[in-house]
Jmol script that loads the backbone (N, CA, C; Angstrom):
load data "model"
ATOM      1  N   ALA A   1      -9.082 -22.487 -12.868  1.00  0.00           N
ATOM      2  CA  ALA A   1      -9.922 -21.573 -12.475  1.00  0.00           C
ATOM      3  C   ALA A   1      -9.433 -20.665 -12.992  1.00  0.00           C
ATOM      4  N   THR A   2      -8.397 -20.022 -12.744  1.00  0.00           N
ATOM      5  CA  THR A   2      -7.545 -18.285 -12.779  1.00  0.00           C
ATOM      6  C   THR A   2      -8.094 -18.317 -14.225  1.00  0.00           C
ATOM      7  N   ALA A   3      -7.810 -19.315 -15.643  1.00  0.00           N
ATOM      8  CA  ALA A   3      -8.363 -19.144 -16.906  1.00  0.00           C
ATOM      9  C   ALA A   3      -9.486 -18.756 -17.116  1.00  0.00           C
ATOM     10  N   LYS A   4     -10.126 -19.442 -16.384  1.00  0.00           N
ATOM     11  CA  LYS A   4     -12.165 -19.380 -16.633  1.00  0.00           C
ATOM     12  C   LYS A   4     -12.068 -17.843 -16.269  1.00  0.00           C
ATOM     13  N   ARG A   5     -11.690 -17.321 -15.561  1.00  0.00           N
ATOM     14  CA  ARG A   5     -12.216 -15.891 -14.899  1.00  0.00           C
ATOM     15  C   ARG A   5     -11.451 -14.767 -15.599  1.00  0.00           C
ATOM     16  N   LEU A   6     -10.401 -15.146 -16.117  1.00  0.00           N
ATOM     17  CA  LEU A   6      -9.039 -14.776 -16.951  1.00  0.00           C
ATOM     18  C   LEU A   6     -10.545 -14.554 -18.482  1.00  0.00           C
ATOM     19  N   ASP A   7     -10.835 -15.167 -19.232  1.00  0.00           N
ATOM     20  CA  ASP A   7     -11.587 -15.486 -20.003  1.00  0.00           C
ATOM     21  C   ASP A   7     -12.877 -14.560 -19.971  1.00  0.00           C
ATOM     22  N   GLU A   8     -13.482 -14.638 -18.633  1.00  0.00           N
ATOM     23  CA  GLU A   8     -14.807 -13.924 -18.565  1.00  0.00           C
ATOM     24  C   GLU A   8     -14.371 -11.866 -18.336  1.00  0.00           C
ATOM     25  N   ILE A   9     -13.368 -12.055 -17.784  1.00  0.00           N
ATOM     26  CA  ILE A   9     -12.683 -10.767 -17.454  1.00  0.00           C
ATOM     27  C   ILE A   9     -12.406  -9.945 -19.153  1.00  0.00           C
ATOM     28  N   LEU A  10     -11.792 -10.623 -20.022  1.00  0.00           N
ATOM     29  CA  LEU A  10     -11.900 -10.251 -21.314  1.00  0.00           C
ATOM     30  C   LEU A  10     -12.755  -9.853 -21.869  1.00  0.00           C
ATOM     31  N   ILE A  11     -14.025 -10.438 -21.822  1.00  0.00           N
ATOM     32  CA  ILE A  11     -15.219 -10.470 -22.320  1.00  0.00           C
ATOM     33  C   ILE A  11     -15.553  -9.138 -21.884  1.00  0.00           C
ATOM     34  N   LYS A  12     -15.856  -8.841 -21.022  1.00  0.00           N
ATOM     35  CA  LYS A  12     -15.941  -7.595 -20.262  1.00  0.00           C
ATOM     36  C   LYS A  12     -14.820  -6.723 -20.656  1.00  0.00           C
ATOM     37  N   GLN A  13     -13.918  -6.392 -20.726  1.00  0.00           N
ATOM     38  CA  GLN A  13     -12.873  -5.496 -21.147  1.00  0.00           C
ATOM     39  C   GLN A  13     -13.598  -5.229 -22.807  1.00  0.00           C
ATOM     40  N   GLN A  14     -13.805  -6.262 -23.151  1.00  0.00           N
ATOM     41  CA  GLN A  14     -14.326  -6.513 -25.043  1.00  0.00           C
ATOM     42  C   GLN A  14     -15.632  -4.673 -24.853  1.00  0.00           C
ATOM     43  N   ARG A  15     -16.617  -5.496 -24.459  1.00  0.00           N
ATOM     44  CA  ARG A  15     -17.969  -4.422 -23.765  1.00  0.00           C
ATOM     45  C   ARG A  15     -17.234  -3.331 -23.618  1.00  0.00           C
ATOM     46  N   LEU A  16     -16.153  -3.350 -22.423  1.00  0.00           N
ATOM     47  CA  LEU A  16     -16.099  -1.808 -22.068  1.00  0.00           C
ATOM     48  C   LEU A  16     -14.932  -0.881 -22.911  1.00  0.00           C
ATOM     49  N   ASP A  17     -14.240  -1.549 -24.005  1.00  0.00           N
ATOM     50  CA  ASP A  17     -13.584  -0.978 -24.609  1.00  0.00           C
ATOM     51  C   ASP A  17     -14.691  -0.596 -25.686  1.00  0.00           C
ATOM     52  N   LYS A  18     -15.432  -1.063 -26.167  1.00  0.00           N
ATOM     53  CA  LYS A  18     -16.620  -0.684 -26.642  1.00  0.00           C
ATOM     54  C   LYS A  18     -16.911   0.589 -26.780  1.00  0.00           C
ATOM     55  N   LEU A  19     -17.659   0.740 -25.013  1.00  0.00           N
ATOM     56  CA  LEU A  19     -18.837   1.666 -25.093  1.00  0.00           C
ATOM     57  C   LEU A  19     -17.599   2.693 -24.677  1.00  0.00           C
ATOM     58  N   MET A  20     -16.276   2.838 -24.173  1.00  0.00           N
ATOM     59  CA  MET A  20     -15.240   3.781 -24.020  1.00  0.00           C
ATOM     60  C   MET A  20     -15.300   4.658 -25.635  1.00  0.00           C
ATOM     61  N   LEU A  21     -15.388   3.470 -26.339  1.00  0.00           N
ATOM     62  CA  LEU A  21     -14.679   3.762 -27.571  1.00  0.00           C
ATOM     63  C   LEU A  21     -15.990   4.616 -28.444  1.00  0.00           C
ATOM     64  N   GLU A  22     -17.097   4.110 -27.687  1.00  0.00           N
ATOM     65  CA  GLU A  22     -18.666   4.917 -28.229  1.00  0.00           C
ATOM     66  C   GLU A  22     -18.404   5.984 -28.027  1.00  0.00           C
ATOM     67  N   LYS A  23     -18.290   6.154 -26.471  1.00  0.00           N
ATOM     68  CA  LYS A  23     -18.826   7.382 -25.868  1.00  0.00           C
ATOM     69  C   LYS A  23     -17.385   8.653 -25.825  1.00  0.00           C
ATOM     70  N   GLY A  24     -15.970   7.900 -26.406  1.00  0.00           N
ATOM     71  CA  GLY A  24     -15.219   9.066 -26.470  1.00  0.00           C
ATOM     72  C   GLY A  24     -14.518   8.532 -24.625  1.00  0.00           C
ATOM     73  N   LEU A  25     -14.593   8.140 -24.240  1.00  0.00           N
ATOM     74  CA  LEU A  25     -13.964   7.909 -22.760  1.00  0.00           C
ATOM     75  C   LEU A  25     -12.739   7.154 -22.916  1.00  0.00           C
ATOM     76  N   GLY A  26     -11.761   8.101 -21.982  1.00  0.00           N
ATOM     77  CA  GLY A  26     -10.311   7.727 -21.893  1.00  0.00           C
ATOM     78  C   GLY A  26     -10.261   6.325 -20.847  1.00  0.00           C
ATOM     79  N   GLY A  27     -11.081   6.387 -20.114  1.00  0.00           N
ATOM     80  CA  GLY A  27     -11.259   5.048 -18.931  1.00  0.00           C
ATOM     81  C   GLY A  27     -12.629   4.678 -18.151  1.00  0.00           C
ATOM     82  N   ILE A  28     -13.041   3.490 -17.527  1.00  0.00           N
ATOM     83  CA  ILE A  28     -13.934   3.451 -17.250  1.00  0.00           C
ATOM     84  C   ILE A  28     -13.263   3.407 -15.780  1.00  0.00           C
ATOM     85  N   LEU A  29     -14.030   3.766 -14.719  1.00  0.00           N
ATOM     86  CA  LEU A  29     -13.613   3.842 -12.753  1.00  0.00           C
ATOM     87  C   LEU A  29     -14.849   3.147 -12.385  1.00  0.00           C
ATOM     88  N   LEU A  30     -14.441   1.791 -11.482  1.00  0.00           N
ATOM     89  CA  LEU A  30     -15.759   0.877 -10.796  1.00  0.00           C
ATOM     90  C   LEU A  30     -15.050   1.098  -9.555  1.00  0.00           C
ATOM     91  N   LYS A  31     -15.846   1.329  -8.906  1.00  0.00           N
ATOM     92  CA  LYS A  31     -15.518   1.864  -6.951  1.00  0.00           C
ATOM     93  C   LYS A  31     -16.761   0.978  -6.125  1.00  0.00           C
ATOM     94  N   LYS A  32     -18.120   0.640  -6.657  1.00  0.00           N
ATOM     95  CA  LYS A  32     -19.146  -0.055  -6.230  1.00  0.00           C
ATOM     96  C   LYS A  32     -18.458  -1.417  -6.269  1.00  0.00           C
ATOM     97  N   GLN A  33     -18.773  -2.304  -4.917  1.00  0.00           N
ATOM     98  CA  GLN A  33     -18.743  -3.850  -4.809  1.00  0.00           C
ATOM     99  C   GLN A  33     -19.068  -4.051  -5.408  1.00  0.00           C
ATOM    100  N   ALA A  34     -20.142  -4.526  -5.995  1.00  0.00           N
ATOM    101  CA  ALA A  34     -21.228  -5.424  -7.142  1.00  0.00           C
ATOM    102  C   ALA A  34     -20.521  -5.309  -9.124  1.00  0.00           C
ATOM    103  N   SER A  35     -19.792  -3.709  -9.097  1.00  0.00           N
ATOM    104  CA  SER A  35     -18.954  -3.432  -9.948  1.00  0.00           C
ATOM    105  C   SER A  35     -17.753  -4.261 -10.145  1.00  0.00           C
ATOM    106  N   PHE A  36     -17.138  -4.195  -8.904  1.00  0.00           N
ATOM    107  CA  PHE A  36     -16.063  -4.775  -8.921  1.00  0.00           C
ATOM    108  C   PHE A  36     -15.645  -6.299  -8.798  1.00  0.00           C
ATOM    109  N   SER A  37     -16.667  -6.132  -8.142  1.00  0.00           N
ATOM    110  CA  SER A  37     -17.425  -8.073  -8.398  1.00  0.00           C
ATOM    111  C   SER A  37     -17.418  -9.227  -9.733  1.00  0.00           C
ATOM    112  N   TRP A  38     -18.296  -8.050 -10.438  1.00  0.00           N
ATOM    113  CA  TRP A  38     -18.868  -8.266 -11.885  1.00  0.00           C
ATOM    114  C   TRP A  38     -17.461  -8.210 -12.728  1.00  0.00           C
ATOM    115  N   PHE A  39     -16.741  -7.268 -12.675  1.00  0.00           N
ATOM    116  CA  PHE A  39     -15.394  -6.731 -13.560  1.00  0.00           C
ATOM    117  C   PHE A  39     -14.064  -7.992 -13.439  1.00  0.00           C
ATOM    118  N   THR A  40     -14.496  -8.954 -12.022  1.00  0.00           N
ATOM    119  CA  THR A  40     -13.215  -9.251 -11.508  1.00  0.00           C
ATOM    120  C   THR A  40     -13.957 -11.013 -11.665  1.00  0.00           C
ATOM    121  N   ALA A  41     -14.601 -10.782 -12.131  1.00  0.00           N
ATOM    122  CA  ALA A  41     -15.220 -12.415 -11.971  1.00  0.00           C
ATOM    123  C   ALA A  41     -15.311 -13.225 -10.154  1.00  0.00           C
ATOM    124  N   GLY A  42     -15.872 -12.160  -9.847  1.00  0.00           N
ATOM    125  CA  GLY A  42     -15.922 -12.715  -8.108  1.00  0.00           C
ATOM    126  C   GLY A  42     -15.483 -12.270  -7.019  1.00  0.00           C
ATOM    127  N   GLY A  43     -14.183 -10.901  -7.860  1.00  0.00           N
ATOM    128  CA  GLY A  43     -13.493 -10.622  -6.572  1.00  0.00           C
ATOM    129  C   GLY A  43     -14.186  -9.434  -5.297  1.00  0.00           C
ATOM    130  N   LEU A  44     -13.893  -9.563  -4.428  1.00  0.00           N
ATOM    131  CA  LEU A  44     -14.293  -8.849  -3.566  1.00  0.00           C
ATOM    132  C   LEU A  44     -13.472  -7.746  -3.356  1.00  0.00           C
ATOM    133  N   ASN A  45     -13.918  -6.441  -3.144  1.00  0.00           N
ATOM    134  CA  ASN A  45     -13.182  -5.248  -2.554  1.00  0.00           C
ATOM    135  C   ASN A  45     -13.801  -4.412  -1.174  1.00  0.00           C
ATOM    136  N   ILE A  46     -14.102  -5.537  -0.366  1.00  0.00           N
ATOM    137  CA  ILE A  46     -14.748  -4.888   0.809  1.00  0.00           C
ATOM    138  C   ILE A  46     -14.472  -4.956   2.112  1.00  0.00           C
ATOM    139  N   VAL A  47     -14.371  -3.657   2.790  1.00  0.00           N
ATOM    140  CA  VAL A  47     -13.938  -4.059   4.363  1.00  0.00           C
ATOM    141  C   VAL A  47     -14.983  -4.289   5.541  1.00  0.00           C
ATOM    142  N   GLY A  48     -15.782  -3.624   5.517  1.00  0.00           N
ATOM    143  CA  GLY A  48     -17.087  -3.458   5.706  1.00  0.00           C
ATOM    144  C   GLY A  48     -18.428  -3.470   4.997  1.00  0.00           C
ATOM    145  N   THR A  49     -19.270  -3.497   5.634  1.00  0.00           N
ATOM    146  CA  THR A  49     -20.940  -4.166   5.129  1.00  0.00           C
ATOM    147  C   THR A  49     -21.176  -2.522   5.269  1.00  0.00           C
ATOM    148  N   ALA A  50     -21.111  -1.307   5.783  1.00  0.00           N
ATOM    149  CA  ALA A  50     -21.750  -0.372   5.515  1.00  0.00           C
ATOM    150  C   ALA A  50     -22.038   0.804   4.618  1.00  0.00           C
ATOM    151  N   THR A  51     -21.155  -0.026   3.513  1.00  0.00           N
ATOM    152  CA  THR A  51     -21.687   0.969   2.055  1.00  0.00           C
ATOM    153  C   THR A  51     -21.322   0.450   1.257  1.00  0.00           C
ATOM    154  N   ASP A  52     -21.776   0.307  -0.309  1.00  0.00           N
ATOM    155  CA  ASP A  52     -21.728  -0.278  -1.090  1.00  0.00           C
ATOM    156  C   ASP A  52     -20.150   0.105  -2.026  1.00  0.00           C
ATOM    157  N   THR A  53     -20.105   1.239  -1.581  1.00  0.00           N
ATOM    158  CA  THR A  53     -18.161   1.532  -2.260  1.00  0.00           C
ATOM    159  C   THR A  53     -17.294   0.602  -1.216  1.00  0.00           C
ATOM    160  N   GLY A  54     -16.625  -0.068  -2.205  1.00  0.00           N
ATOM    161  CA  GLY A  54     -15.424  -0.573  -1.660  1.00  0.00           C
ATOM    162  C   GLY A  54     -13.719   0.152  -1.320  1.00  0.00           C
ATOM    163  N   ALA A  55     -13.112  -0.576  -0.719  1.00  0.00           N
ATOM    164  CA  ALA A  55     -11.486  -0.546  -0.459  1.00  0.00           C
ATOM    165  C   ALA A  55     -10.902  -0.202  -1.380  1.00  0.00           C
ATOM    166  N   ALA A  56     -11.289  -0.880  -2.805  1.00  0.00           N
ATOM    167  CA  ALA A  56      -9.955  -0.693  -3.703  1.00  0.00           C
ATOM    168  C   ALA A  56     -11.442  -0.081  -5.105  1.00  0.00           C
ATOM    169  N   SER A  57     -10.317  -0.022  -6.093  1.00  0.00           N
ATOM    170  CA  SER A  57     -11.603   0.596  -7.038  1.00  0.00           C
ATOM    171  C   SER A  57     -10.436  -0.201  -8.707  1.00  0.00           C
ATOM    172  N   ILE A  58     -11.382  -0.477  -9.432  1.00  0.00           N
ATOM    173  CA  ILE A  58     -10.915  -0.664 -10.745  1.00  0.00           C
ATOM    174  C   ILE A  58     -10.761   0.135 -11.487  1.00  0.00           C
ATOM    175  N   LEU A  59      -9.494   0.784 -12.658  1.00  0.00           N
ATOM    176  CA  LEU A  59      -9.703   1.346 -13.687  1.00  0.00           C
ATOM    177  C   LEU A  59      -9.376   0.969 -14.757  1.00  0.00           C
ATOM    178  N   ILE A  60     -10.198   1.125 -15.647  1.00  0.00           N
ATOM    179  CA  ILE A  60     -10.411   0.463 -17.201  1.00  0.00           C
ATOM    180  C   ILE A  60      -9.914   1.133 -18.210  1.00  0.00           C
ATOM    181  N   THR A  61      -8.975   1.097 -18.832  1.00  0.00           N
ATOM    182  CA  THR A  61      -8.651   1.652 -20.268  1.00  0.00           C
ATOM    183  C   THR A  61      -8.277   0.912 -21.186  1.00  0.00           C
ATOM    184  N   PRO A  62      -8.406   1.620 -22.203  1.00  0.00           N
ATOM    185  CA  PRO A  62      -8.143   0.740 -23.629  1.00  0.00           C
ATOM    186  C   PRO A  62      -7.127  -0.284 -23.835  1.00  0.00           C
ATOM    187  N   GLN A  63      -6.148   0.407 -22.523  1.00  0.00           N
ATOM    188  CA  GLN A  63      -4.651  -0.564 -22.933  1.00  0.00           C
ATOM    189  C   GLN A  63      -4.307  -1.264 -21.402  1.00  0.00           C
ATOM    190  N   PHE A  64      -4.910  -1.220 -20.661  1.00  0.00           N
ATOM    191  CA  PHE A  64      -4.696  -1.432 -19.291  1.00  0.00           C
ATOM    192  C   PHE A  64      -5.869  -1.753 -18.268  1.00  0.00           C
ATOM    193  N   ARG A  65      -5.776  -2.611 -17.035  1.00  0.00           N
ATOM    194  CA  ARG A  65      -6.768  -2.890 -16.156  1.00  0.00           C
ATOM    195  C   ARG A  65      -5.665  -2.696 -14.700  1.00  0.00           C
ATOM    196  N   TYR A  66      -6.520  -1.506 -14.061  1.00  0.00           N
ATOM    197  CA  TYR A  66      -5.525  -1.426 -13.150  1.00  0.00           C
ATOM    198  C   TYR A  66      -6.701  -1.879 -11.451  1.00  0.00           C
ATOM    199  N   VAL A  67      -5.994  -1.918 -10.443  1.00  0.00           N
ATOM    200  CA  VAL A  67      -6.581  -1.877  -8.937  1.00  0.00           C
ATOM    201  C   VAL A  67      -5.822  -0.459  -8.434  1.00  0.00           C
ATOM    202  N   ILE A  68      -6.580   0.169  -8.019  1.00  0.00           N
ATOM    203  CA  ILE A  68      -6.351   1.586  -6.963  1.00  0.00           C
ATOM    204  C   ILE A  68      -6.922   1.405  -5.703  1.00  0.00           C
ATOM    205  N   ALA A  69      -5.970   0.774  -4.937  1.00  0.00           N
ATOM    206  CA  ALA A  69      -6.622   1.030  -3.610  1.00  0.00           C
ATOM    207  C   ALA A  69      -5.088   1.572  -2.651  1.00  0.00           C
ATOM    208  N   ASN A  70      -5.621   1.815  -1.454  1.00  0.00           N
ATOM    209  CA  ASN A  70      -4.866   2.321  -0.517  1.00  0.00           C
ATOM    210  C   ASN A  70      -3.546   1.393   0.320  1.00  0.00           C
ATOM    211  N   LYS A  71      -2.663   1.397   0.849  1.00  0.00           N
ATOM    212  CA  LYS A  71      -1.891   0.832   1.489  1.00  0.00           C
ATOM    213  C   LYS A  71      -2.147  -0.028   1.993  1.00  0.00           C
ATOM    214  N   SER A  72      -3.351   0.137   2.760  1.00  0.00           N
ATOM    215  CA  SER A  72      -3.452  -0.987   3.767  1.00  0.00           C
ATOM    216  C   SER A  72      -4.054  -1.898   2.972  1.00  0.00           C
ATOM    217  N   GLU A  73      -4.717  -1.731   2.132  1.00  0.00           N
ATOM    218  CA  GLU A  73      -5.734  -2.656   1.639  1.00  0.00           C
ATOM    219  C   GLU A  73      -5.273  -3.444   0.023  1.00  0.00           C
ATOM    220  N   ALA A  74      -3.809  -2.452  -0.725  1.00  0.00           N
ATOM    221  CA  ALA A  74      -3.426  -2.745  -1.774  1.00  0.00           C
ATOM    222  C   ALA A  74      -3.090  -4.325  -2.078  1.00  0.00           C
ATOM    223  N   ASP A  75      -2.024  -5.091  -0.819  1.00  0.00           N
ATOM    224  CA  ASP A  75      -1.811  -6.244  -0.925  1.00  0.00           C
ATOM    225  C   ASP A  75      -2.871  -7.473  -0.809  1.00  0.00           C
ATOM    226  N   ARG A  76      -3.915  -6.995   0.047  1.00  0.00           N
ATOM    227  CA  ARG A  76      -4.757  -7.990   0.008  1.00  0.00           C
ATOM    228  C   ARG A  76      -6.007  -8.204  -1.212  1.00  0.00           C
ATOM    229  N   VAL A  77      -5.982  -6.482  -1.997  1.00  0.00           N
ATOM    230  CA  VAL A  77      -7.044  -6.885  -2.784  1.00  0.00           C
ATOM    231  C   VAL A  77      -6.186  -7.546  -3.905  1.00  0.00           C
ATOM    232  N   TYR A  78      -5.056  -7.212  -4.180  1.00  0.00           N
ATOM    233  CA  TYR A  78      -4.135  -7.240  -5.531  1.00  0.00           C
ATOM    234  C   TYR A  78      -3.809  -8.734  -5.121  1.00  0.00           C
ATOM    235  N   TYR A  79      -3.618  -9.534  -4.764  1.00  0.00           N
ATOM    236  CA  TYR A  79      -2.660 -11.024  -4.594  1.00  0.00           C
ATOM    237  C   TYR A  79      -3.724 -11.710  -3.606  1.00  0.00           C
ATOM    238  N   GLU A  80      -4.835 -11.640  -2.807  1.00  0.00           N
ATOM    239  CA  GLU A  80      -5.630 -12.500  -1.953  1.00  0.00           C
ATOM    240  C   GLU A  80      -6.703 -12.852  -3.216  1.00  0.00           C
ATOM    241  N   GLU A  81      -7.055 -11.845  -4.065  1.00  0.00           N
ATOM    242  CA  GLU A  81      -8.441 -11.930  -4.985  1.00  0.00           C
ATOM    243  C   GLU A  81      -7.690 -12.608  -6.181  1.00  0.00           C
ATOM    244  N   GLY A  82      -6.706 -12.422  -6.351  1.00  0.00           N
ATOM    245  CA  GLY A  82      -5.941 -13.052  -7.149  1.00  0.00           C
ATOM    246  C   GLY A  82      -5.957 -12.200  -8.486  1.00  0.00           C
ATOM    247  N   LEU A  83      -5.429 -11.426  -8.327  1.00  0.00           N
ATOM    248  CA  LEU A  83      -5.857  -9.607  -9.670  1.00  0.00           C
ATOM    249  C   LEU A  83      -4.723 -10.088  -9.965  1.00  0.00           C
ATOM    250  N   ALA A  84      -3.132 -10.201  -9.083  1.00  0.00           N
ATOM    251  CA  ALA A  84      -2.142  -9.857 -10.023  1.00  0.00           C
ATOM    252  C   ALA A  84      -1.627 -11.006 -10.901  1.00  0.00           C
ATOM    253  N   ASP A  85      -2.718 -11.998 -11.267  1.00  0.00           N
ATOM    254  CA  ASP A  85      -2.720 -13.678 -12.052  1.00  0.00           C
ATOM    255  C   ASP A  85      -3.516 -13.166 -12.819  1.00  0.00           C
ATOM    256  N   LEU A  86      -4.479 -12.396 -13.412  1.00  0.00           N
ATOM    257  CA  LEU A  86      -5.206 -11.872 -14.426  1.00  0.00           C
ATOM    258  C   LEU A  86      -5.067 -10.272 -15.044  1.00  0.00           C
ATOM    259  N   GLY A  87      -3.836 -10.164 -14.863  1.00  0.00           N
ATOM    260  CA  GLY A  87      -3.593  -8.852 -15.638  1.00  0.00           C
ATOM    261  C   GLY A  87      -3.915  -7.509 -15.422  1.00  0.00           C
ATOM    262  N   PHE A  88      -3.979  -7.734 -14.335  1.00  0.00           N
ATOM    263  CA  PHE A  88      -4.358  -6.480 -13.378  1.00  0.00           C
ATOM    264  C   PHE A  88      -2.648  -5.258 -12.984  1.00  0.00           C
ATOM    265  N   LYS A  89      -2.581  -4.240 -13.059  1.00  0.00           N
ATOM    266  CA  LYS A  89      -1.807  -3.501 -12.517  1.00  0.00           C
ATOM    267  C   LYS A  89      -2.463  -2.821 -11.429  1.00  0.00           C
ATOM    268  N   LEU A  90      -1.318  -2.863 -10.261  1.00  0.00           N
ATOM    269  CA  LEU A  90      -1.807  -2.319  -8.985  1.00  0.00           C
ATOM    270  C   LEU A  90      -1.196  -0.763  -8.711  1.00  0.00           C
ATOM    271  N   LEU A  91      -1.973   0.108  -8.509  1.00  0.00           N
ATOM    272  CA  LEU A  91      -1.855   1.321  -7.950  1.00  0.00           C
ATOM    273  C   LEU A  91      -2.100   1.395  -6.937  1.00  0.00           C
ATOM    274  N   GLU A  92      -1.068   2.027  -5.968  1.00  0.00           N
ATOM    275  CA  GLU A  92      -1.137   2.573  -4.663  1.00  0.00           C
ATOM    276  C   GLU A  92      -1.654   4.069  -4.373  1.00  0.00           C
TER     277      GLU A  92
END
end "model"
wireframe off; spacefill off
backbone 0.3
color backbone group
């Protein structure tokens, strides 16, 4: 399952790399739950349901994929959602 998720993420990374190049961007920040789930091939970044912004964000740059989360959510999002195995770097 991890290999299939990684294949999907790499395809989406290529799309976003192209967009960054076309727009002259150094990175793209995804904060909404729907965007987080889309890019991570099903990962969840929510704590409550009162907002569409998640407890963690994804920063995509041409070189790296980062998960940005506060200390209380970092381990849960990074490890339980399998992002450590998918090439993401954790920023607390």
